[in-house]
C-alpha positions in Angstrom: 37.2 76.0 198.6 40.7 77.4 198.6 43.7 75.9 200.4 46.9 77.9 200.9 50.0 75.8 200.8 52.6 78.0 202.5 55.8 78.5 200.5 58.9 79.2 202.5 61.3 77.7 200.0 61.6 74.2 201.4 59.7 71.1 200.5 57.6 69.2 198.0 55.0 71.9 197.6 54.0 71.0 194.1 53.2 67.4 194.9 51.0 68.5 197.8 49.2 71.0 195.5 48.8 68.3 192.8 47.2 65.9 195.3 44.7 68.5 196.4 43.9 69.5 192.8 43.4 65.8 191.9 40.8 65.7 194.7 39.0 68.7 193.2 40.2 71.4 195.6 41.6 74.8 194.6 45.1 74.8 196.1 47.6 77.6 195.7 51.3 77.7 196.7 52.0 81.1 198.2 53.9 83.2 200.6 51.6 86.3 200.1 49.8 87.6 203.1 46.6 88.4 201.2 46.3 84.9 199.6 46.9 83.2 203.0 44.3 85.6 204.6 41.7 84.7 201.9 42.3 80.9 202.0 39.8 78.8 204.0 42.5 76.2 205.0 46.2 76.3 205.5 48.8 73.6 204.8 52.4 73.8 206.0 54.5 71.1 204.3 58.3 70.8 204.3 61.4 68.8 203.9 64.8 69.8 205.2 66.4 71.3 208.3 64.3 72.7 211.1 66.7 75.6 211.8 66.6 76.9 208.2 62.9 76.5 207.9 61.9 78.3 211.1 64.4 81.1 210.3 62.9 81.6 206.8 59.3 81.5 208.2 60.1 84.2 210.7 62.1 86.3 208.3 59.2 86.3 205.9 56.8 86.9 208.8 54.8 83.9 207.7 54.6 82.9 211.4 52.3 85.8 212.0 50.0 84.6 209.2 50.0 81.1 210.6 49.1 82.3 214.1 46.3 84.5 212.7 44.8 81.7 210.6 44.9 79.3 213.5 43.3 81.8 215.9 40.6 82.5 213.4 39.7 78.8 213.5 40.9 77.9 210.0 41.9 74.2 209.6 45.7 73.9 209.7 47.6 70.9 208.4 51.4 70.4 209.1 53.1 67.7 207.0 56.6 66.2 207.9 58.8 69.2 208.7 55.6 71.2 208.8 54.5 69.0 211.6 57.7 69.5 213.5 57.6 73.2 213.1 54.2 73.3 214.8 55.7 72.2 218.1 57.6 74.0 220.9 61.2 73.0 220.2 63.5 70.9 218.0 66.9 69.4 218.9 68.0 69.0 215.3 71.6 70.2 215.1 71.2 72.4 218.2 68.1 73.6 220.0 65.5 75.8 218.2 62.2 77.3 219.1 59.3 76.2 216.9 55.9 77.9 216.3 54.6 76.5 219.6 51.1 75.8 218.2 51.3 72.4 220.0 53.2 71.3 223.1 56.1 68.9 222.5 59.7 68.4 221.4 61.2 67.1 218.2 64.0 64.7 218.9 66.3 62.4 217.0 65.3 58.8 216.2 67.0 56.2 218.4 70.4 54.9 217.5 69.3 51.4 217.1 67.3 52.1 213.9 68.4 53.2 210.4 68.2 57.0 210.1 66.6 58.5 208.2 63.5 56.4 208.4 62.4 56.0 204.8 59.5 53.8 203.7 56.0 52.5 204.5 54.8 51.8 208.0 51.4 51.1 209.4 49.6 53.6 211.7 48.0 52.7 215.0 45.2 55.2 215.4 45.2 56.4 219.0 42.2 58.7 219.0 39.4 59.5 216.8 40.4 62.2 214.3 38.5 63.6 211.3 41.6 63.0 209.2 41.4 59.2 209.7 37.7 58.9 209.0 37.0 56.0 206.6 40.5 54.5 206.8 41.1 50.7 207.1 42.6 49.2 210.3 46.4 50.0 210.5 46.7 51.8 207.2 50.1 52.1 205.6 51.6 55.5 204.9 55.0 56.8 203.7 57.7 58.3 205.9 61.0 60.2 205.3 62.4 61.6 208.6 65.2 61.6 211.0 63.5 63.3 213.9 60.2 62.7 215.6 57.7 64.0 218.1 57.8 63.4 221.9 54.9 64.9 223.8 53.0 63.9 227.0 50.0 66.0 225.9 46.8 64.1 225.1 46.9 65.2 221.5 48.6 62.2 219.8 46.2 60.7 217.2 48.5 58.0 215.7 51.7 56.2 216.3 53.9 53.8 214.3 56.5 51.2 215.3 60.1 52.0 214.3 62.5 50.5 216.8 59.9 51.6 219.4 56.5 53.2 219.3 56.8 56.7 218.0 54.3 59.5 217.8 53.5 60.4 214.2 50.3 62.4 214.1 48.6 64.8 216.5 45.5 66.9 216.6 44.2 69.7 218.8 41.1 71.8 217.9 41.7 73.0 214.3 45.3 71.9 214.2 46.2 68.7 212.5 49.8 67.4 211.9 51.3 64.3 210.4 55.0 63.1 210.3 54.2 61.0 207.3 53.6 62.3 203.8 49.9 61.9 202.8 50.7 63.2 199.3 53.1 60.2 198.8 50.9 57.6 200.6 48.7 56.5 197.7 45.0 56.0 198.2 45.3 56.2 202.0 47.0 59.5 201.8 44.5 60.9 199.3 41.7 59.9 201.7 43.4 61.8 204.5 43.8 64.9 202.3 40.2 64.6 201.2 39.1 64.4 204.8 41.1 67.6 205.5 39.7 69.3 202.5 36.2 68.5 203.7 36.6 70.0 207.2 
């Protein structure tokens, strides 16, 4: 069972890889077309600026590999910046087109809260998702972000409260995205990654 963690030069790729390896999955960090093609599942992690990330992904033509994998029905997991990149548009330091895998915009957290949002918050699960199978009520997960999702589409699978209710996870077909970091979220995060690995 191979999982390709897409390497575009931004993010905590090794910690995501280590979490999957701990769970017994074969996970490779790669930007090679052949390895992404051969993998059964795709993970797009990331930490940093949206603008730089989407530019690098397009320059390396990794967007084409992502589209192909999703079209072929491979489970896709976007984490943190990887989640944001999956949507239509981000307003981080300007306005930038995302991958458009899901409909929605990435906007700045409200002014009345501390930015970036760093720390543990509980999830309110909004719809049944394979990622959340077997989790306790309102599980705590770890966040580091300054921007968040706004969508009116019926794809939001979890929210949290940070100054107001914000959307922090979404799912449509074989696409799963989380604003929080499963690989930094202890046993709850490992369970989420195990659920993804078992899809």
